[in-house]
N, C-alpha and C positions, 0 to 999 in steps of 0.2 A: 504494500499499500504506499502511496505517496502522501505523506502528511505534511501540510505547510500551515504555518500560523503567522500571517502577515503582521499581527499586532503583538508578537512576542511568543515565546515558548509558553506551553500550558502552565499557568500558575507558577512560572519561574522554574519549572522542572526541566531536566535534560531529556534526551531521547530515551524511550523505554522499549524493551523487547516485548511487544504485545503478545506474541505467540507463547513465549515461556511464561508470561504472566497467567495465561489461561491454563496451560498445561500443569501449572503448579497446583491447581485446585484438585482436591481429591473426591469431590462429589458434586452433584448438581440437582436442582429441582426443575422439572419440566411441567408446564401447565398446558392442557389442551382445551380450547374453548371453541364451541360451535355456536354461531349466531344465524340460524336459518331464516329469520324473518323479522319485520319490524317489531312485532310484539310476540314473536314465537318462543318456543321453549328453548332453554339454554342448557347445554350439557357441558360440564367442566370436569376435568380429571387432573390430578396432580400425579406426575410420575417422577420418582426419585431415582437418580442414576448414581451409583457408587463408583468408586475408582476402579473396581474390578470388572466393570461393565454390567453388573447385575442391576436389574430395575424392579421397583415395586410401584404398582399402580393403585392410587388411592382415589376412588370416586369422590367428587366434591360438588354436589349440586348447588347452583346459584340461582337466585331469583332473577328473572329477566330485567325487571326495572332497575335493579342495583347495577347489573353488569352493563346494561345499555346506557346508563346514566354517567358515563365516564368515571368509573371507579378507580381508586388508587389502592386496590386490594394488595395485601402483603402476603408473599409466600416465603416462609422463613426456611432457610437451609437447616438441615439436621446437625450440621457441623459449622463452626464459626468461620472456617475457611472456604466453605462451599458458596459459590455465587448463586444468586437467585436467578433462574432462567425461565423466561416466558416463552411458551410455545405459541407463536402467532401465525395464523393461517389466513391468507388473502389471495383470491383469484387462483386457487389451486397450488399456491406456494406455501411451503411449510418452513417458517423462519424461526430460528432459535435466538432469543435476545437475552443477554445478560442485563439485568436491571440494577439500578442504584436509587436509593431513597432520595438522593438529591437531584435526580434527573427525571424529566417528564416521561411517563409511561405511555405506550400505545393505548388509544382509546377508540370508541366508536367513530369519532371524527377521523382518526388516523386511518381506520379500516375503510371508511367510505371514500376518503381522499385517494387512497392507494388503489381501490377498486376502479374508480373512474380514470385515474392515471393509466393504469394498465390496460383498461378497455380502449383507451385512445390510441394505444400502441406507442412504444418507446424505443424499439430496436433501432440502433444507429443513430440515435438523437443525442445531442449534448444536453444534459439536464442538471438542474440544481435543486437540491432538497434544502429549503430554507427553514431553519428551526428544526434541525434533524433529530434532536433528542437522543435516543439510543440507536437511531439509525434504520428503523424498519423500512421506511419508504425508499431511502437510498439503496438499501440492499435489494428490495423488491425490484427496483428499476434496473439495477445492475444485472440481476438474474435474468430479467426480461430482454437483455441485449442493449440497454442504453450505454453509450460511450461518447465522451467521458461522463462520469457521474461525480458531481461535487456535492458535498454535504457540509453545511455550515451551521454553526450555532455560537451564541455568545458565551455560553458556559464552558469552561475548560473540561469539567467533568463529562459533559455530554459529548465533546469531541473525542476524549479518550475512550468513552464507552462505545461510540460508533466505530472507532478504529478496531476495538477488540471484537465487536460483533461482526464486522466485515470479515475478519480472519476466521471467526467461528463459522461463518456461512460460506466460506470459500470464494469471496469476491474481493479480497484485499487488494488484488492487482488492478481492479476496475474502479475503485472509489478513492477520491482524494478529499481529505478532511480538512476544513479551514475554519479557524476561529475568528469571529468578528460579529460586529453589531449589524444586523440585517445584511445589506450587500457589501459591507466594508471589506470583507476578505476576498471578494471576487471583483474588485474595482477594475474597470476596463474590459471585462469579459462579457460575452453574449452567449445566450443559450437558446436552444430550440423549445425548451420546456422548463418552466419554474414551478415548483410545487411549494406552496406556502403553508406552514402549520405553526405560525407563531401564536402567542397567547391571544385569546379573543373572547374573554368574558369580563363582565364588570368586576372591578376590584373587590367589591364587597361579596360578590358571589364566590370569587376565588378564595377569599378569606374564610367563609363559612363552609366551604366544601374542602375535601382533601385531594382534589385533582392536581393542584399545583404545589410542588415542593416550595418551601420558603425562598429558595435561592432563585427561582424562575422569575424573570421580569414579567410584570403584569401590563395590561393595556389601559390603565387609567380608570377613572371613575365610571366611564360607560363602556369600557372594554374596547375602544376603537383606535387608540393612539398608534399602536404598533401596526395594525392592519392598514390604516390610512397612510402611514409613513411608507410601508411597503408598496402600496398601490401607486403612490405618486413617484417613487423611485424606479418601479419595475420597468417601464418602457425602455429605458436606456440599457437594460440588460437582456432584452429580448432581440433575437434576430428577426429579420423580416418574415412575417407570418408565424413567428413564435407564439407560444401559448403560456398563460399563467393560470394555474388551477389553485383556488383558495376556498376555505370554508367561511361561512357566516353563521354564527350561533345566535339565537334569539335571547340568550342570556347576556348579550351585549346590546348596544344600540345598532342592531343589524341594518335598519333602514339608512342610517348615516353612512355605514360602510358601502352599501350598494350604490348610494347617491354619488359618492366619490369615485367608485369604480366606473360608473356611467360617464362622469365628467372626464375621466382619463381615457377610457376605451370606447365611449359612444355606443353605437349599436353593435359593436364587436364583443359585447358581453352577453353571456347566456347562462341560464340556470340549467345545470346538467343532472342534479340529484338533490333529493330532499327526504328527510325523515322526521317523524315525531318521536321524541325520546321521553319516556315516563320519568318523572321525578324519582330520584332515589331517596332513601330515608333521610339523608343529610339535608336535602333540599326541602323535604316535608317538614323537618324539624325547624327549619329557618323560613318558614312561609311568610311570617310577618315581615321579615327583612325583604324578601323578594316582592311582596306586594307593595311595600314602600318604594322600592326601586322601579317597579312597574308604574305606580302612580306618578313618579317623577319623569316617566318616558324614557328611562335608561335601559330597560329590558322588556321583553314581552314573553308571555306564556299563556297557555289556554287549557281548558278542561275538556277532555274527551270522555264523555260519560262519567265514570267515577274516577278517572285518572287525570292528574295534572301533568302536562307535557310541555317541554320546550322543543323548539325546532332546530334542525340542522340542515343547512343548505350548502351545496357545493357549486361554485361558479367557475366558468371558463372564459377568459378574456384573451383575445387574439390581437397581435400586433399587426399593423398594416403590412400587406405583402410587398 
């Protein structure tokens, strides 16, 4: 893997042997999750893999609303030295991801983004995963034939984790990891496809939920600041006819984000996917806060029969040919 960090080495550290770091571990935890439909049943199983190659499968049913509502579920290794490994499946790909409590984990937003990205076709395209977290979308695109693949994040921990996960999934030679704020680390470059997954919920929602580790930058009081900055900067990083794929969550001021996107891209903006996501217990427990934010026009949500739901939309914007 080619790792470069234009704003300095990761947290002042020198180069690290990522492969040996992984092999030093003597056990791992795997999680299999199936999400068949918008409100469908969820099957989840934990598989523990020991250093001798033996495995134990432990069924672990999860309620659909909790899993679909961007959980930050914890899977604890049986040994202090064992990394926590998430088994993430998208568009037929089975990806193993080492996780870290300090780094944003894949969510339903990540899965929907990746599904739409892979559906559009990435083979032979130069791509950027902006806000890569633990690297799931970058890895999925590399496996699908994208070249080159750049993965960028502001957090040093995320960059290191993406590098390790690229090795773990056999795509280290196809992914370049860059640390920087939004497009800072890829200045002067242009891409056929940019996938954006930076923070996008109102700050108070992030605080009362467990989706965002404390270190992850937030999007301001209405959850729009990072998304709007990304949208305004993105055209200069897209090749002619290049595409930007990004999510809009109703737990932010989504209409404001879409308005800016239309200002930037005009009629070359289209909605490509949408989902209603039931509230998890955390959101239910903080309903008064969410109602106050809704009354202020900062977020929206709705009630579908007996369920309170927020909405997730994925948009595609295209640069002029």
